[in-house]
C-alpha positions in Angstrom: -44.8 -39.7 -49.3 -46.5 -36.4 -48.3 -45.6 -33.6 -50.7 -44.0 -36.1 -53.0 -47.2 -38.0 -53.5 -47.9 -36.8 -57.0 -44.4 -37.5 -58.2 -43.2 -40.9 -59.3 -40.1 -42.8 -58.4 -38.1 -43.3 -61.6 -36.8 -46.6 -62.8 -33.3 -47.1 -61.4 -30.5 -47.0 -63.9 -27.7 -47.8 -61.5 -24.0 -47.2 -62.2 -21.8 -50.1 -63.1 -18.1 -49.4 -62.8 -16.7 -52.9 -62.2 -16.3 -55.1 -59.1 -13.4 -53.1 -57.5 -15.1 -49.7 -57.8 -16.5 -48.1 -54.6 -18.6 -44.9 -54.2 -20.1 -43.8 -50.9 -21.8 -40.8 -49.5 -21.1 -39.9 -45.9 -23.7 -37.9 -44.0 -23.2 -36.3 -40.6 -26.3 -36.7 -38.3 -26.0 -33.9 -35.9 -28.5 -35.2 -33.3 -27.7 -38.9 -33.6 -23.9 -38.6 -33.1 -23.5 -40.9 -36.2 -22.4 -40.9 -39.8 -24.6 -42.6 -42.3 -22.8 -44.3 -45.2 -24.8 -44.8 -48.4 -23.5 -47.1 -51.2 -23.9 -45.1 -54.4 -23.6 -48.2 -56.5 -27.0 -49.4 -55.2 -28.4 -46.4 -53.4 -28.8 -48.4 -50.3 -27.6 -47.7 -46.7 -24.3 -49.4 -46.2 -23.4 -48.6 -42.6 -24.0 -46.4 -39.6 -20.9 -45.3 -37.8 -20.8 -43.9 -34.2 -18.6 -40.8 -34.0 -18.3 -38.0 -31.5 -20.9 -35.6 -30.2 -22.8 -33.3 -32.5 -21.0 -34.1 -35.8 -21.2 -31.3 -38.3 -18.5 -30.8 -40.9 -17.3 -33.7 -43.1 -14.5 -33.8 -45.8 -12.8 -36.3 -48.0 -9.1 -36.7 -48.6 -8.4 -36.6 -52.4 -5.1 -38.5 -52.0 -6.1 -41.4 -49.8 -9.3 -43.2 -48.9 -10.1 -41.3 -45.7 -13.0 -39.2 -44.5 -12.8 -36.6 -41.7 -15.8 -35.8 -39.4 -15.9 -32.7 -37.2 -17.5 -33.4 -33.8 -18.6 -30.0 -32.5 -19.8 -31.3 -29.1 -16.7 -33.3 -28.3 -14.0 -31.0 -29.8 -12.4 -33.6 -32.0 -12.2 -35.2 -35.5 -13.1 -38.7 -36.3 -11.1 -40.4 -39.1 -13.0 -42.9 -41.2 -11.2 -45.5 -43.4 -13.4 -45.5 -46.5 -12.3 -48.9 -47.7 -13.5 -50.5 -44.5 -16.0 -47.9 -43.5 -14.7 -47.9 -39.9 -13.6 -45.2 -37.6 -9.8 -45.7 -37.2 -8.7 -42.6 -35.2 -9.8 -39.6 -33.2 -7.9 -36.3 -33.3 -8.4 -33.7 -30.6 -8.8 -30.0 -31.5 -10.1 -27.0 -29.5 -13.5 -25.6 -28.6 -16.6 -25.9 -30.8 -15.2 -26.7 -34.3 -17.7 -26.9 -37.2 -15.8 -27.6 -40.4 -12.6 -29.1 -41.7 -10.9 -28.2 -45.0 -8.3 -30.5 -46.5 -5.3 -29.3 -48.6 -5.2 -30.5 -52.2 -2.1 -32.6 -51.5 -4.0 -34.5 -48.8 -1.4 -33.8 -46.1 -3.1 -31.2 -43.9 -6.4 -30.4 -42.4 -7.5 -27.0 -41.1 -10.2 -26.6 -38.4 -11.5 -23.3 -37.1 -12.4 -23.6 -33.4 -15.2 -21.1 -32.8 -15.1 -21.1 -29.0 -11.3 -21.0 -28.7 -10.6 -18.2 -31.3 -8.0 -20.3 -33.0 -7.3 -22.7 -35.9 -6.0 -26.3 -35.5 -3.5 -27.4 -38.2 -3.5 -31.2 -38.5 -0.9 -33.5 -40.1 -3.2 -36.0 -41.7 -0.5 -38.6 -42.2 0.5 -38.6 -38.5 -3.0 -37.7 -37.3 -1.9 -35.1 -34.9 -2.2 -31.3 -34.5 1.0 -29.6 -35.5 -0.1 -26.0 -34.9 -2.6 -23.9 -33.0 -2.9 -20.4 -34.5 -4.7 -17.5 -32.8 -7.1 -15.7 -35.1 -10.1 -13.4 -34.6 -13.2 -13.9 -32.5 -15.5 -16.9 -33.2 -13.9 -18.2 -36.3 -16.4 -20.3 -38.3 -14.5 -21.6 -41.2 -10.9 -22.1 -42.3 -10.5 -22.5 -46.1 -7.2 -23.5 -47.7 -6.3 -22.2 -51.2 -5.9 -24.7 -54.0 -2.1 -24.3 -54.0 -2.0 -24.9 -50.2 -0.2 -21.7 -49.5 -2.9 -19.6 -47.8 -5.6 -20.4 -45.3 -8.5 -17.9 -45.1 -10.5 -17.8 -41.8 -13.8 -16.0 -41.4 -14.1 -14.5 -37.9 -17.8 -14.0 -37.2 -17.3 -12.4 -33.8 -15.2 -9.4 -34.8 -16.1 -9.1 -38.6 -12.6 -9.9 -39.8 -10.8 -12.4 -42.0 -7.5 -13.9 -40.9 -5.0 -14.9 -43.6 -2.6 -17.7 -42.6 0.7 -18.5 -44.3 0.5 -22.3 -44.4 4.2 -22.9 -45.0 5.3 -20.8 -42.0 2.3 -21.6 -39.8 1.7 -17.9 -38.9 -1.1 -15.4 -39.3 0.2 -12.9 -41.9 -2.8 -10.5 -41.9 -6.1 -9.8 -40.2 -8.5 -7.8 -42.4 -11.8 -6.0 -41.4 -14.5 -7.0 -43.8 -18.3 -6.9 -43.4 -20.7 -8.1 -40.7 -20.8 -11.9 -39.8 -18.4 -13.3 -42.4 -19.0 -17.0 -42.8 -18.7 -19.0 -46.1 -15.5 -18.7 -48.2 -14.4 -19.7 -51.7 -11.0 -19.3 -53.3 -10.5 -19.0 -57.1 -8.7 -21.9 -58.8 -5.8 -19.6 -59.6 -5.3 -18.7 -55.9 -5.6 -15.0 -56.7 -8.8 -14.0 -54.8 -11.0 -15.2 -51.9 -14.7 -14.3 -51.6 -16.4 -14.2 -48.2 -20.1 -14.1 -47.6 -21.2 -11.8 -44.8 -24.6 -13.0 -43.6 -25.2 -9.9 -41.4 -24.4 -7.3 -44.1 -26.0 -8.7 -47.3 -22.6 -8.4 -48.8 -19.8 -10.5 -50.3 -16.2 -9.4 -49.8 -13.6 -9.8 -52.5 -10.1 -10.2 -51.1 -6.8 -10.0 -53.1 -4.6 -12.8 -51.8 -1.4 -11.2 -53.2 -1.8 -7.9 -51.4 -4.1 -9.1 -48.5 -6.5 -6.2 -49.2 -10.2 -6.0 -49.7 -10.9 -5.2 -53.3 -14.7 -4.7 -53.1 -17.7 -5.2 -50.9 -20.5 -6.4 -53.2 -24.1 -5.9 -52.4 -26.2 -9.1 -52.8 -29.5 -10.3 -51.2 -30.4 -10.6 -47.6 -28.5 -13.1 -45.5 -26.0 -14.6 -48.0 -25.3 -18.0 -46.4 -23.5 -20.0 -49.1 -21.2 -19.5 -52.0 -21.0 -21.9 -55.0 -18.1 -21.3 -57.4 -18.2 -22.6 -61.0 -15.3 -25.0 -61.5 -13.8 -22.7 -64.1 -13.8 -19.9 -61.5 -15.5 -17.4 -63.7 -18.8 -16.9 -61.8 -19.8 -17.2 -58.1 -23.4 -18.1 -57.1 -24.6 -16.7 -53.8 -27.6 -18.2 -51.9 -29.5 -15.3 -50.3 -31.5 -17.1 -47.6 -33.8 -14.2 -46.6 -34.3 -12.8 -50.2 -35.3 -16.2 -51.7 -32.8 -15.5 -54.4 -29.4 -16.2 -55.9 -26.9 -13.5 -56.9 -24.3 -14.1 -59.5 -20.9 -12.4 -59.2 -18.4 -12.0 -62.0 -15.2 -12.9 -60.3 -12.8 -11.2 -62.7 -14.5 -7.8 -62.5 -15.9 -8.1 -59.0 -19.4 -7.2 -60.2 -22.8 -8.5 -59.4 -24.3 -9.4 -62.8 -27.8 -10.1 -61.5 -30.1 -11.6 -58.9 -32.8 -14.1 -59.5 -35.7 -15.5 -57.4 -35.0 -19.2 -56.9 -37.1 -20.6 -54.0 -37.9 -20.0 -50.4 -34.8 -19.7 -48.2 -32.1 -21.1 -50.5 -29.5 -22.7 -48.2 -26.9 -24.3 -50.4 -25.8 -24.2 -54.0 -23.7 -26.6 -56.1 -22.5 -26.2 -59.7 -22.1 -29.2 -62.0 -18.6 -30.1 -63.2 -19.3 -28.8 -66.7 -20.2 -25.4 -65.4 -23.7 -25.5 -66.9 -26.1 -26.1 -64.0 -26.6 -24.7 -60.5 -28.5 -26.9 -58.0 -30.1 -25.1 -55.0 -31.7 -26.5 -51.9 -34.7 -24.4 -50.7 -34.8 -24.8 -47.0 -38.1 -23.1 -46.5 -40.0 -24.7 -49.3 -38.8 -28.4 -49.2 -37.9 -28.1 -52.9 -34.7 -28.1 -54.9 -34.2 -25.8 -57.9 -32.2 -26.3 -61.1 -30.8 -23.1 -62.7 -29.4 -23.2 -66.2 -26.3 -20.9 -66.0 -26.0 -20.6 -69.8 -29.6 -19.8 -70.3 -29.8 -17.6 -67.2 -33.0 -19.0 -65.9 -34.5 -21.6 -63.6 -35.5 -24.7 -65.5 -36.9 -27.0 -62.8 -38.2 -27.0 -59.3 -38.7 -30.4 -57.6 -40.2 -31.4 -54.3 -37.9 -33.1 -51.8 -38.0 -33.9 -48.1 -38.4 -31.4 -45.2 -35.9 -28.6 -44.8 -33.4 -29.5 -47.5 -29.9 -28.3 -46.8 -26.6 -29.8 -47.9 -26.0 -31.1 -51.5 -23.6 -33.4 -53.3 -23.2 -34.9 -56.7 -22.2 -38.4 -57.6 -18.9 -38.9 -59.5 -20.8 -39.3 -62.7 -22.8 -36.1 -62.1 -26.0 -38.1 -62.9 -27.2 -38.2 -59.3 -27.9 -35.3 -57.0 -28.1 -36.0 -53.3 -30.0 -33.6 -51.0 -30.0 -33.7 -47.2 -33.4 -33.3 -45.8 -32.6 -32.0 -42.3 -36.2 -31.9 -41.1 -37.3 -35.4 -42.2 -34.0 -37.1 -41.6 -33.4 -38.6 -45.1 -31.5 -38.1 -48.3 -33.4 -37.4 -51.6 -31.7 -38.7 -54.7 -32.5 -36.9 -57.9 -31.6 -38.7 -61.2 -30.5 -36.7 -64.3 -31.1 -38.4 -67.6 -32.1 -37.8 -71.1 -35.8 -38.7 -71.8 -36.2 -41.5 -74.3 -39.8 -40.9 -75.2 -41.7 -37.9 -76.5 -44.1 -37.5 -73.6 -41.7 -38.8 -70.9 -41.1 -36.5 -67.9 -38.1 -34.2 -68.0 -34.4 -34.9 -67.4 -34.7 -34.7 -63.6 -36.8 -37.2 -61.6 -36.8 -38.6 -58.1 -34.9 -41.9 -57.9 -35.4 -42.7 -54.2 -35.4 -41.4 -50.6 -33.0 -43.0 -48.1 -33.5 -42.6 -44.3 -30.5 -41.5 -42.3 -30.1 -40.1 -38.8 -31.6 -37.2 -36.9 -30.8 -33.7 -38.2 -28.4 -34.6 -41.1 -26.4 -31.5 -41.8 -23.4 -32.2 -44.1 -22.5 -34.6 -46.9 -19.5 -35.7 -48.9 -19.0 -38.2 -51.7 -15.9 -40.4 -52.1 -15.2 -42.7 -55.0 -12.2 -45.0 -55.6 -11.0 -48.3 -56.9 -9.9 -50.7 -54.2 -6.1 -50.4 -53.8 -6.0 -46.8 -55.3 -6.0 -43.4 -53.6 -9.5 -42.5 -54.9 -11.0 -39.1 -55.9 
């Protein structure tokens, strides 16, 4: 168990949601050309699916039981039927895609093709590309707004952001921002987008009504990931080379503070009740728990080697951490201690081996015969 040798595996208190309930985690294994499927009812491997070359991004459709896997090396998207856990279609895109974002109505997928300087717009019902839109240089990510009206694209090669009118399938604006724009979040009310610029130690705030930059906010070195509270009030920035997180007040466009969190924080994830921020510390092989209401870190737990992507179970009681160096998934259980001297509310439930270089994860839950969540 290595670094985890001192830590105990907690007693499993597994979820029971009835015989028709299904909940799976899907993990892209970048060097294995596979997707690992983990059954979150038992926390056991369920299946290994062969996909395209160098799978990276993965997303779930909220309106039907499908998962979409981006294959960077083969320039296509694998479609997984979540009820059967089988690859049922492959959709071609353009050069070197990394991520896919799915509209809230489940009808469209947006893929930035970094080597082709364009965005593929996919009809997910017909499973075909219905548009190819030219954007800036080396686009890394295309993010669709909650209302489906705007797609925001971070162009790493020319330090711009392209704004796409999704209804008309046209680029309506291209805006200079800061150096190496990458991760993007959009507020729940569709009013603003925030873009992390890894090369400038800044986050850009963009007004989606006027298509103008409202502010360039100074954060820590190499901001690589943005985690938005579900209520949209605060934005948590993972500053990879400052070992810190910065907190942005989204209404006022102000940085309210920065806090040391762990070595090389790579990803953050906020709980559904807006109370906790979970952070994977890539350089320390740990994960940190930050209490947003108290404004302080309350736990730091050892995980596998080079933790990266994060996901929460539907119940919010289980945190899954991708360990990219050791090729496994660490499962942390959140519970209320029942005894006076029992260990705290977070403990290691199990570690599950997956493929080589796991890099992204998504969780899908549904009742058989329904559309799922």
